[in-house]
N, CA, C, O and the ligand as a Tripos MOL2 file, in Angstrom:
@<TRIPOS>MOLECULE
protein
  245   243    62     0     0
PROTEIN
NO_CHARGES

@<TRIPOS>ATOM
      1 N          -9.6630  -62.4750 -135.5290 N.3       1 MET1
      2 CA        -10.1990  -62.3640 -134.3390 C.3       1 MET1
      3 C          -9.2180  -61.8830 -133.3190 C.2       1 MET1
      4 O          -8.0140  -62.1350 -133.3410 O.2       1 MET1
      5 N          -9.9330  -61.0660 -132.2960 N.am      2 SER2
      6 CA         -9.0760  -60.4810 -131.4000 C.3       2 SER2
      7 C          -9.4550  -60.8970 -129.8860 C.2       2 SER2
      8 O         -10.6150  -61.0090 -129.4880 O.2       2 SER2
      9 N          -8.4670  -61.0770 -129.2190 N.am      3 GLN3
     10 CA         -8.7830  -61.3060 -127.6400 C.3       3 GLN3
     11 C          -9.0060  -60.3380 -126.8730 C.2       3 GLN3
     12 O          -8.3140  -59.3350 -127.0430 O.2       3 GLN3
     13 N         -10.0130  -60.3360 -125.8210 N.am      4 ALA4
     14 CA        -10.6170  -59.3090 -125.0880 C.3       4 ALA4
     15 C          -9.8060  -59.3700 -123.6020 C.2       4 ALA4
     16 O          -9.7880  -60.3570 -122.8660 O.2       4 ALA4
     17 N          -9.1970  -58.1890 -123.3630 N.am      5 TYR5
     18 CA         -8.5720  -58.1430 -122.0670 C.3       5 TYR5
     19 C          -9.3570  -57.0600 -121.1920 C.2       5 TYR5
     20 O         -10.0520  -56.1510 -121.6460 O.2       5 TYR5
     21 N          -9.1300  -57.3130 -119.9650 N.am      6 ILE6
     22 CA         -9.2960  -56.1720 -118.8980 C.3       6 ILE6
     23 C          -7.9840  -55.7500 -118.2870 C.2       6 ILE6
     24 O          -6.9440  -56.3880 -118.4440 O.2       6 ILE6
     25 N          -8.0860  -54.6460 -117.5860 N.am      7 HIS7
     26 CA         -6.8720  -54.3260 -116.8550 C.3       7 HIS7
     27 C          -6.9990  -54.6970 -115.3480 C.2       7 HIS7
     28 O          -7.8190  -54.1480 -114.6120 O.2       7 HIS7
     29 N          -6.1970  -55.5960 -114.9650 N.am      8 CYS8
     30 CA         -6.1770  -55.8040 -113.4970 C.3       8 CYS8
     31 C          -5.7460  -54.7690 -112.4310 C.2       8 CYS8
     32 O          -4.5590  -54.4910 -112.2560 O.2       8 CYS8
     33 N          -6.7660  -54.2040 -111.7180 N.am      9 PRO9
     34 CA         -6.4280  -53.1240 -110.8110 C.3       9 PRO9
     35 C          -5.2900  -53.4470 -109.6410 C.2       9 PRO9
     36 O          -4.7020  -52.5440 -109.0450 O.2       9 PRO9
     37 N          -5.0870  -54.7120 -109.4230 N.am     10 ASN10
     38 CA         -4.2190  -54.8380 -108.4460 C.3      10 ASN10
     39 C          -2.7040  -55.1460 -108.9460 C.2      10 ASN10
     40 O          -1.7470  -55.0080 -108.1830 O.2      10 ASN10
     41 N          -2.5740  -55.5560 -110.2310 N.am     11 THR11
     42 CA         -1.1930  -55.8250 -110.6620 C.3      11 THR11
     43 C          -0.8000  -54.8500 -111.8800 C.2      11 THR11
     44 O           0.3650  -54.6580 -112.2280 O.2      11 THR11
     45 N          -1.8770  -54.2870 -112.4550 N.am     12 GLY12
     46 CA         -1.5930  -53.4300 -113.4660 C.3      12 GLY12
     47 C          -1.3920  -54.0120 -114.7690 C.2      12 GLY12
     48 O          -1.0910  -53.3590 -115.7680 O.2      12 GLY12
     49 N          -1.5990  -55.5010 -114.7240 N.am     13 LYS13
     50 CA         -1.4830  -56.3390 -115.9860 C.3      13 LYS13
     51 C          -2.8710  -56.6240 -116.6360 C.2      13 LYS13
     52 O          -3.8950  -56.8040 -115.9770 O.2      13 LYS13
     53 N          -2.8000  -56.6480 -118.0130 N.am     14 ASP14
     54 CA         -3.9340  -57.2780 -118.8230 C.3      14 ASP14
     55 C          -4.1280  -58.5560 -118.4900 C.2      14 ASP14
     56 O          -3.2030  -59.3210 -118.2190 O.2      14 ASP14
     57 N          -5.5480  -58.9220 -118.4880 N.am     15 VAL15
     58 CA         -6.1500  -60.1660 -118.1170 C.3      15 VAL15
     59 C          -7.0830  -60.6530 -119.2120 C.2      15 VAL15
     60 O          -8.1170  -60.0590 -119.5170 O.2      15 VAL15
     61 N          -6.6710  -61.7250 -119.7590 N.am     16 TYR16
     62 CA         -7.6720  -62.2670 -120.8620 C.3      16 TYR16
     63 C          -8.9590  -62.7610 -120.1040 C.2      16 TYR16
     64 O          -8.8720  -63.5230 -119.1410 O.2      16 TYR16
     65 N         -10.0770  -62.3220 -120.5530 N.am     17 VAL17
     66 CA        -11.2670  -62.6630 -120.1150 C.3      17 VAL17
     67 C         -11.9010  -63.9070 -120.7100 C.2      17 VAL17
     68 O         -12.9410  -64.3480 -120.2210 O.2      17 VAL17
     69 N         -11.3740  -64.4300 -121.6410 N.am     18 GLY18
     70 CA        -11.9160  -65.5470 -122.3880 C.3      18 GLY18
     71 C         -12.8690  -65.3960 -123.5570 C.2      18 GLY18
     72 O         -13.5390  -66.3300 -123.9970 O.2      18 GLY18
     73 N         -12.8870  -64.0400 -124.0750 N.am     19 LEU19
     74 CA        -13.8050  -63.7170 -125.1480 C.3      19 LEU19
     75 C         -12.7700  -63.4330 -126.4370 C.2      19 LEU19
     76 O         -11.6850  -62.8550 -126.3770 O.2      19 LEU19
     77 N         -13.3800  -63.9730 -127.5490 N.am     20 ASN20
     78 CA        -12.8150  -63.5050 -128.8220 C.3      20 ASN20
     79 C         -13.6160  -62.8050 -129.5720 C.2      20 ASN20
     80 O         -14.7200  -63.2770 -129.8460 O.2      20 ASN20
     81 N         -13.2790  -61.6980 -129.9960 N.am     21 LEU21
     82 CA        -14.1280  -60.7020 -130.6300 C.3      21 LEU21
     83 C         -13.5730  -59.9830 -131.7260 C.2      21 LEU21
     84 O         -12.3440  -59.9360 -131.7740 O.2      21 LEU21
     85 N         -14.2690  -59.3790 -132.6680 N.am     22 GLU22
     86 CA        -13.7150  -58.4440 -133.6710 C.3      22 GLU22
     87 C         -14.1910  -56.9840 -132.9740 C.2      22 GLU22
     88 O         -15.0830  -56.8950 -132.1300 O.2      22 GLU22
     89 N         -13.4930  -55.9840 -133.4490 N.am     23 TRP23
     90 CA        -13.7150  -54.5930 -132.8740 C.3      23 TRP23
     91 C         -15.0170  -54.1000 -133.4000 C.2      23 TRP23
     92 O         -15.7110  -53.2520 -132.8380 O.2      23 TRP23
     93 N         -15.3160  -54.7450 -134.6100 N.am     24 SER24
     94 CA        -16.7200  -54.4460 -135.0370 C.3      24 SER24
     95 C         -17.8450  -55.0560 -134.3350 C.2      24 SER24
     96 O         -18.9590  -54.5410 -134.2450 O.2      24 SER24
     97 N         -17.4860  -56.2200 -133.8250 N.am     25 GLN25
     98 CA        -18.5850  -56.7290 -132.9570 C.3      25 GLN25
     99 C         -18.7950  -56.0740 -131.6190 C.2      25 GLN25
    100 O         -19.9040  -55.9280 -131.1050 O.2      25 GLN25
    101 N         -17.4020  -55.6030 -130.9720 N.am     26 LEU26
    102 CA        -17.6120  -55.0400 -129.6880 C.3      26 LEU26
    103 C         -18.6930  -53.7910 -129.6630 C.2      26 LEU26
    104 O         -19.4510  -53.5970 -128.7130 O.2      26 LEU26
    105 N         -18.6490  -52.9930 -130.8270 N.am     27 ASP27
    106 CA        -19.4900  -51.7990 -130.8190 C.3      27 ASP27
    107 C         -21.0350  -52.2870 -130.6480 C.2      27 ASP27
    108 O         -21.8110  -51.6110 -129.9730 O.2      27 ASP27
    109 N         -21.3860  -53.3120 -131.1950 N.am     28 SER28
    110 CA        -22.9770  -53.8180 -131.0270 C.3      28 SER28
    111 C         -23.1100  -54.8720 -129.9970 C.2      28 SER28
    112 O         -24.2070  -55.3900 -129.7870 O.2      28 SER28
    113 N         -21.9790  -55.2370 -129.3030 N.am     29 LEU29
    114 CA        -22.1210  -56.3480 -128.4260 C.3      29 LEU29
    115 C         -22.9490  -55.9590 -127.1630 C.2      29 LEU29
    116 O         -22.6280  -54.9180 -126.5890 O.2      29 LEU29
    117 N         -23.9580  -56.6780 -126.6910 N.am     30 GLU30
    118 CA        -24.6840  -56.7320 -125.6040 C.3      30 GLU30
    119 C         -24.0620  -57.7280 -124.4330 C.2      30 GLU30
    120 O         -24.3040  -58.9300 -124.3260 O.2      30 GLU30
    121 N         -23.2190  -56.9490 -123.6000 N.am     31 LEU31
    122 CA        -22.5090  -57.6640 -122.6410 C.3      31 LEU31
    123 C         -22.8650  -57.1110 -121.2360 C.2      31 LEU31
    124 O         -22.5750  -55.9810 -120.8430 O.2      31 LEU31
    125 N         -23.5610  -58.0970 -120.5010 N.am     32 PRO32
    126 CA        -23.9620  -57.6120 -119.1600 C.3      32 PRO32
    127 C         -22.5590  -57.5330 -118.3520 C.2      32 PRO32
    128 O         -21.5080  -57.9890 -118.8030 O.2      32 PRO32
    129 N         -22.6780  -56.9240 -117.1600 N.am     33 PRO33
    130 CA        -21.3420  -57.0030 -116.3010 C.3      33 PRO33
    131 C         -21.0260  -58.2390 -116.0250 C.2      33 PRO33
    132 O         -21.8620  -59.0450 -115.6180 O.2      33 PRO33
    133 N         -19.7650  -58.5300 -116.2190 N.am     34 GLN34
    134 CA        -19.2250  -59.8510 -115.9980 C.3      34 GLN34
    135 C         -18.3080  -59.9420 -114.5730 C.2      34 GLN34
    136 O         -18.0660  -58.9320 -113.9120 O.2      34 GLN34
    137 N         -17.9150  -61.0630 -114.2580 N.am     35 GLU35
    138 CA        -16.9370  -61.1940 -113.0960 C.3      35 GLU35
    139 C         -16.0740  -62.3770 -113.4150 C.2      35 GLU35
    140 O         -16.5290  -63.4600 -113.7830 O.2      35 GLU35
    141 N         -14.8830  -62.1250 -113.2640 N.am     36 ILE36
    142 CA        -13.9300  -63.1890 -113.6560 C.3      36 ILE36
    143 C         -12.8100  -63.3720 -112.1250 C.2      36 ILE36
    144 O         -12.5040  -62.4710 -111.3450 O.2      36 ILE36
    145 N         -12.4430  -64.6360 -112.0800 N.am     37 VAL37
    146 CA        -11.3490  -64.8100 -111.1420 C.3      37 VAL37
    147 C         -10.1060  -64.5360 -111.8030 C.2      37 VAL37
    148 O          -9.7590  -65.1650 -112.8030 O.2      37 VAL37
    149 N          -9.3710  -63.5540 -111.2450 N.am     38 CYS38
    150 CA         -8.1440  -63.0320 -111.9890 C.3      38 CYS38
    151 C          -7.0030  -64.0410 -111.9130 C.2      38 CYS38
    152 O          -6.6330  -64.4700 -110.8200 O.2      38 CYS38
    153 N          -6.4180  -64.4390 -113.1020 N.am     39 PRO39
    154 CA         -5.1490  -65.2090 -112.9760 C.3      39 PRO39
    155 C          -3.9410  -64.5390 -112.4980 C.2      39 PRO39
    156 O          -2.9420  -65.1380 -112.0990 O.2      39 PRO39
    157 N          -4.0850  -63.1780 -112.5620 N.am     40 ARG40
    158 CA         -2.8710  -62.5690 -112.2080 C.3      40 ARG40
    159 C          -2.6820  -62.4120 -110.6690 C.2      40 ARG40
    160 O          -1.6410  -62.7490 -110.1040 O.2      40 ARG40
    161 N          -3.8290  -61.8430 -109.9900 N.am     41 CYS41
    162 CA         -3.8680  -61.5710 -108.7830 C.3      41 CYS41
    163 C          -4.7050  -62.3950 -107.7250 C.2      41 CYS41
    164 O          -4.6930  -62.2350 -106.5040 O.2      41 CYS41
    165 N          -5.3820  -63.2440 -108.4060 N.am     42 GLY42
    166 CA         -6.2230  -64.2910 -107.7650 C.3      42 GLY42
    167 C          -7.6810  -63.6140 -107.1940 C.2      42 GLY42
    168 O          -8.5510  -64.3450 -106.7210 O.2      42 GLY42
    169 N          -7.8230  -62.3850 -107.2740 N.am     43 GLY43
    170 CA         -9.0940  -61.7770 -106.9030 C.3      43 GLY43
    171 C         -10.1940  -61.9190 -107.9100 C.2      43 GLY43
    172 O          -9.8840  -62.5050 -108.9480 O.2      43 GLY43
    173 N         -11.4040  -61.4950 -107.7920 N.am     44 SER44
    174 CA        -12.3960  -61.4860 -108.5790 C.3      44 SER44
    175 C         -12.6780  -60.0290 -109.0780 C.2      44 SER44
    176 O         -12.8960  -59.1360 -108.2590 O.2      44 SER44
    177 N         -12.6740  -59.8070 -110.3410 N.am     45 HIS45
    178 CA        -12.9700  -58.3900 -110.9450 C.3      45 HIS45
    179 C         -14.2620  -58.5320 -111.7220 C.2      45 HIS45
    180 O         -14.6330  -59.5090 -112.3740 O.2      45 HIS45
    181 N         -14.9210  -57.2930 -111.5190 N.am     46 ARG46
    182 CA        -16.1530  -57.0540 -112.4160 C.3      46 ARG46
    183 C         -15.9230  -56.2310 -113.3780 C.2      46 ARG46
    184 O         -15.3020  -55.2090 -113.0870 O.2      46 ARG46
    185 N         -16.3260  -56.4270 -114.6990 N.am     47 PHE47
    186 CA        -15.9430  -55.5810 -115.7400 C.3      47 PHE47
    187 C         -17.2920  -55.5810 -116.6020 C.2      47 PHE47
    188 O         -18.1950  -56.3990 -116.4270 O.2      47 PHE47
    189 N         -17.3100  -54.6730 -117.4460 N.am     48 SER48
    190 CA        -18.4140  -54.6180 -118.3000 C.3      48 SER48
    191 C         -17.8240  -54.1240 -119.8660 C.2      48 SER48
    192 O         -16.6080  -53.9800 -119.9870 O.2      48 SER48
    193 N         -18.5010  -53.9370 -120.7490 N.am     49 LYS49
    194 CA        -17.7710  -53.7590 -122.1430 C.3      49 LYS49
    195 C         -16.8960  -52.5560 -122.2060 C.2      49 LYS49
    196 O         -15.8310  -52.6110 -122.8200 O.2      49 LYS49
    197 N         -17.2640  -51.5420 -121.6440 N.am     50 ASP50
    198 CA        -16.5310  -50.3760 -121.4750 C.3      50 ASP50
    199 C         -15.0270  -50.6420 -120.8850 C.2      50 ASP50
    200 O         -14.1810  -49.7660 -121.0650 O.2      50 ASP50
    201 N         -14.6980  -51.7950 -120.2080 N.am     51 ASP51
    202 CA        -13.6460  -51.9330 -119.5930 C.3      51 ASP51
    203 C         -12.6440  -52.9480 -120.5740 C.2      51 ASP51
    204 O         -11.4610  -53.1710 -120.3160 O.2      51 ASP51
    205 N         -13.2730  -53.4170 -121.5660 N.am     52 VAL52
    206 CA        -12.6690  -54.3560 -122.4140 C.3      52 VAL52
    207 C         -11.6780  -53.7370 -123.5350 C.2      52 VAL52
    208 O         -12.0710  -52.8480 -124.2900 O.2      52 VAL52
    209 N         -10.5550  -54.1900 -123.5860 N.am     53 THR53
    210 CA         -9.7910  -53.7470 -124.8160 C.3      53 THR53
    211 C          -9.4740  -55.1420 -125.6890 C.2      53 THR53
    212 O          -9.4830  -56.2740 -125.2050 O.2      53 THR53
    213 N          -9.2410  -54.8620 -126.8400 N.am     54 LEU54
    214 CA         -8.9280  -56.1020 -127.7790 C.3      54 LEU54
    215 C          -7.5350  -56.0580 -128.4010 C.2      54 LEU54
    216 O          -6.9510  -55.0550 -128.8120 O.2      54 LEU54
    217 N          -7.1320  -57.2370 -128.3980 N.am     55 ARG55
    218 CA         -5.7070  -57.4790 -128.7920 C.3      55 ARG55
    219 C          -5.8880  -58.2520 -130.0290 C.2      55 ARG55
    220 O          -6.9040  -58.9390 -130.1390 O.2      55 ARG55
    221 N          -5.0130  -58.2170 -130.9770 N.am     56 ALA56
    222 CA         -4.9530  -59.2960 -132.1290 C.3      56 ALA56
    223 C          -4.2620  -60.4230 -131.5400 C.2      56 ALA56
    224 O          -3.4660  -60.2770 -130.6120 O.2      56 ALA56
    225 N          -4.5580  -61.5980 -132.0790 N.am     57 ASP57
    226 CA         -3.9110  -62.8620 -131.5910 C.3      57 ASP57
    227 C          -2.4280  -62.7130 -131.6290 C.2      57 ASP57
    228 O          -1.8550  -62.1390 -132.5550 O.2      57 ASP57
    229 N          -1.8010  -63.2550 -130.5760 N.am     58 GLY58
    230 CA         -0.3260  -63.3980 -130.6790 C.3      58 GLY58
    231 C           0.3650  -62.1740 -130.0800 C.2      58 GLY58
    232 O           1.5680  -62.2490 -129.8330 O.2      58 GLY58
    233 N          -0.3570  -60.9790 -129.8140 N.am     59 ALA59
    234 CA          0.2800  -59.8320 -129.3250 C.3      59 ALA59
    235 C           0.2960  -59.7730 -127.9180 C.2      59 ALA59
    236 O          -0.6960  -60.0530 -127.2450 O.2      59 ALA59
    237 N           1.4700  -59.3930 -127.4000 N.am     60 GLY60
    238 CA          1.6140  -58.8930 -126.0880 C.3      60 GLY60
    239 C           1.8180  -59.9430 -125.1280 C.2      60 GLY60
    240 O           2.1070  -61.0330 -125.6210 O.2      60 GLY60
    241 N           1.7390  -59.8800 -123.8910 N.am     61 ASP61
    242 CA          1.9090  -60.6450 -122.7300 C.3      61 ASP61
    243 C           0.6110  -61.4910 -122.5860 C.2      61 ASP61
    244 O           0.4830  -62.2680 -121.6400 O.2      61 ASP61
    245 ZN         -6.2760  -58.9150 -110.7520 Zn       62 ZN62
@<TRIPOS>BOND
     1     1     2 1
     2     2     3 1
     3     3     4 2
     4     3     5 am
     5     5     6 1
     6     6     7 1
     7     7     8 2
     8     7     9 am
     9     9    10 1
    10    10    11 1
    11    11    12 2
    12    11    13 am
    13    13    14 1
    14    14    15 1
    15    15    16 2
    16    15    17 am
    17    17    18 1
    18    18    19 1
    19    19    20 2
    20    19    21 am
    21    21    22 1
    22    22    23 1
    23    23    24 2
    24    23    25 am
    25    25    26 1
    26    26    27 1
    27    27    28 2
    28    27    29 am
    29    29    30 1
    30    30    31 1
    31    31    32 2
    32    31    33 am
    33    33    34 1
    34    34    35 1
    35    35    36 2
    36    35    37 am
    37    37    38 1
    38    38    39 1
    39    39    40 2
    40    39    41 am
    41    41    42 1
    42    42    43 1
    43    43    44 2
    44    43    45 am
    45    45    46 1
    46    46    47 1
    47    47    48 2
    48    47    49 am
    49    49    50 1
    50    50    51 1
    51    51    52 2
    52    51    53 am
    53    53    54 1
    54    54    55 1
    55    55    56 2
    56    55    57 am
    57    57    58 1
    58    58    59 1
    59    59    60 2
    60    59    61 am
    61    61    62 1
    62    62    63 1
    63    63    64 2
    64    63    65 am
    65    65    66 1
    66    66    67 1
    67    67    68 2
    68    67    69 am
    69    69    70 1
    70    70    71 1
    71    71    72 2
    72    71    73 am
    73    73    74 1
    74    74    75 1
    75    75    76 2
    76    75    77 am
    77    77    78 1
    78    78    79 1
    79    79    80 2
    80    79    81 am
    81    81    82 1
    82    82    83 1
    83    83    84 2
    84    83    85 am
    85    85    86 1
    86    86    87 1
    87    87    88 2
    88    87    89 am
    89    89    90 1
    90    90    91 1
    91    91    92 2
    92    91    93 am
    93    93    94 1
    94    94    95 1
    95    95    96 2
    96    95    97 am
    97    97    98 1
    98    98    99 1
    99    99   100 2
   100    99   101 am
   101   101   102 1
   102   102   103 1
   103   103   104 2
   104   103   105 am
   105   105   106 1
   106   106   107 1
   107   107   108 2
   108   107   109 am
   109   109   110 1
   110   110   111 1
   111   111   112 2
   112   111   113 am
   113   113   114 1
   114   114   115 1
   115   115   116 2
   116   115   117 am
   117   117   118 1
   118   118   119 1
   119   119   120 2
   120   119   121 am
   121   121   122 1
   122   122   123 1
   123   123   124 2
   124   123   125 am
   125   125   126 1
   126   126   127 1
   127   127   128 2
   128   127   129 am
   129   129   130 1
   130   130   131 1
   131   131   132 2
   132   131   133 am
   133   133   134 1
   134   134   135 1
   135   135   136 2
   136   135   137 am
   137   137   138 1
   138   138   139 1
   139   139   140 2
   140   139   141 am
   141   141   142 1
   142   142   143 1
   143   143   144 2
   144   143   145 am
   145   145   146 1
   146   146   147 1
   147   147   148 2
   148   147   149 am
   149   149   150 1
   150   150   151 1
   151   151   152 2
   152   151   153 am
   153   153   154 1
   154   154   155 1
   155   155   156 2
   156   155   157 am
   157   157   158 1
   158   158   159 1
   159   159   160 2
   160   159   161 am
   161   161   162 1
   162   162   163 1
   163   163   164 2
   164   163   165 am
   165   165   166 1
   166   166   167 1
   167   167   168 2
   168   167   169 am
   169   169   170 1
   170   170   171 1
   171   171   172 2
   172   171   173 am
   173   173   174 1
   174   174   175 1
   175   175   176 2
   176   175   177 am
   177   177   178 1
   178   178   179 1
   179   179   180 2
   180   179   181 am
   181   181   182 1
   182   182   183 1
   183   183   184 2
   184   183   185 am
   185   185   186 1
   186   186   187 1
   187   187   188 2
   188   187   189 am
   189   189   190 1
   190   190   191 1
   191   191   192 2
   192   191   193 am
   193   193   194 1
   194   194   195 1
   195   195   196 2
   196   195   197 am
   197   197   198 1
   198   198   199 1
   199   199   200 2
   200   199   201 am
   201   201   202 1
   202   202   203 1
   203   203   204 2
   204   203   205 am
   205   205   206 1
   206   206   207 1
   207   207   208 2
   208   207   209 am
   209   209   210 1
   210   210   211 1
   211   211   212 2
   212   211   213 am
   213   213   214 1
   214   214   215 1
   215   215   216 2
   216   215   217 am
   217   217   218 1
   218   218   219 1
   219   219   220 2
   220   219   221 am
   221   221   222 1
   222   222   223 1
   223   223   224 2
   224   223   225 am
   225   225   226 1
   226   226   227 1
   227   227   228 2
   228   227   229 am
   229   229   230 1
   230   230   231 1
   231   231   232 2
   232   231   233 am
   233   233   234 1
   234   234   235 1
   235   235   236 2
   236   235   237 am
   237   237   238 1
   238   238   239 1
   239   239   240 2
   240   239   241 am
   241   241   242 1
   242   242   243 1
   243   243   244 2
@<TRIPOS>SUBSTRUCTURE
     1 MET1         2 RESIDUE 1 A MET
     2 SER2         6 RESIDUE 1 A SER
     3 GLN3        10 RESIDUE 1 A GLN
     4 ALA4        14 RESIDUE 1 A ALA
     5 TYR5        18 RESIDUE 1 A TYR
     6 ILE6        22 RESIDUE 1 A ILE
     7 HIS7        26 RESIDUE 1 A HIS
     8 CYS8        30 RESIDUE 1 A CYS
     9 PRO9        34 RESIDUE 1 A PRO
    10 ASN10       38 RESIDUE 1 A ASN
    11 THR11       42 RESIDUE 1 A THR
    12 GLY12       46 RESIDUE 1 A GLY
    13 LYS13       50 RESIDUE 1 A LYS
    14 ASP14       54 RESIDUE 1 A ASP
    15 VAL15       58 RESIDUE 1 A VAL
    16 TYR16       62 RESIDUE 1 A TYR
    17 VAL17       66 RESIDUE 1 A VAL
    18 GLY18       70 RESIDUE 1 A GLY
    19 LEU19       74 RESIDUE 1 A LEU
    20 ASN20       78 RESIDUE 1 A ASN
    21 LEU21       82 RESIDUE 1 A LEU
    22 GLU22       86 RESIDUE 1 A GLU
    23 TRP23       90 RESIDUE 1 A TRP
    24 SER24       94 RESIDUE 1 A SER
    25 GLN25       98 RESIDUE 1 A GLN
    26 LEU26      102 RESIDUE 1 A LEU
    27 ASP27      106 RESIDUE 1 A ASP
    28 SER28      110 RESIDUE 1 A SER
    29 LEU29      114 RESIDUE 1 A LEU
    30 GLU30      118 RESIDUE 1 A GLU
    31 LEU31      122 RESIDUE 1 A LEU
    32 PRO32      126 RESIDUE 1 A PRO
    33 PRO33      130 RESIDUE 1 A PRO
    34 GLN34      134 RESIDUE 1 A GLN
    35 GLU35      138 RESIDUE 1 A GLU
    36 ILE36      142 RESIDUE 1 A ILE
    37 VAL37      146 RESIDUE 1 A VAL
    38 CYS38      150 RESIDUE 1 A CYS
    39 PRO39      154 RESIDUE 1 A PRO
    40 ARG40      158 RESIDUE 1 A ARG
    41 CYS41      162 RESIDUE 1 A CYS
    42 GLY42      166 RESIDUE 1 A GLY
    43 GLY43      170 RESIDUE 1 A GLY
    44 SER44      174 RESIDUE 1 A SER
    45 HIS45      178 RESIDUE 1 A HIS
    46 ARG46      182 RESIDUE 1 A ARG
    47 PHE47      186 RESIDUE 1 A PHE
    48 SER48      190 RESIDUE 1 A SER
    49 LYS49      194 RESIDUE 1 A LYS
    50 ASP50      198 RESIDUE 1 A ASP
    51 ASP51      202 RESIDUE 1 A ASP
    52 VAL52      206 RESIDUE 1 A VAL
    53 THR53      210 RESIDUE 1 A THR
    54 LEU54      214 RESIDUE 1 A LEU
    55 ARG55      218 RESIDUE 1 A ARG
    56 ALA56      222 RESIDUE 1 A ALA
    57 ASP57      226 RESIDUE 1 A ASP
    58 GLY58      230 RESIDUE 1 A GLY
    59 ALA59      234 RESIDUE 1 A ALA
    60 GLY60      238 RESIDUE 1 A GLY
    61 ASP61      242 RESIDUE 1 A ASP
    62 ZN62       245 GROUP 0 **** ****
């Protein structure tokens, strides 16, 4: 399982969005636009499937 991240536009950091997916699931995923409160900058960010990148468990910051 991989964790889904988006890129915070204010800090340039990756932000975990609370989803765990496989790459194979991402292709077929129906994900409506989402909004999260960003733990990096405290702002709210809207994102859709196209903004999500996946990382394997334990990787990165
Ligand atoms: Zn942010």
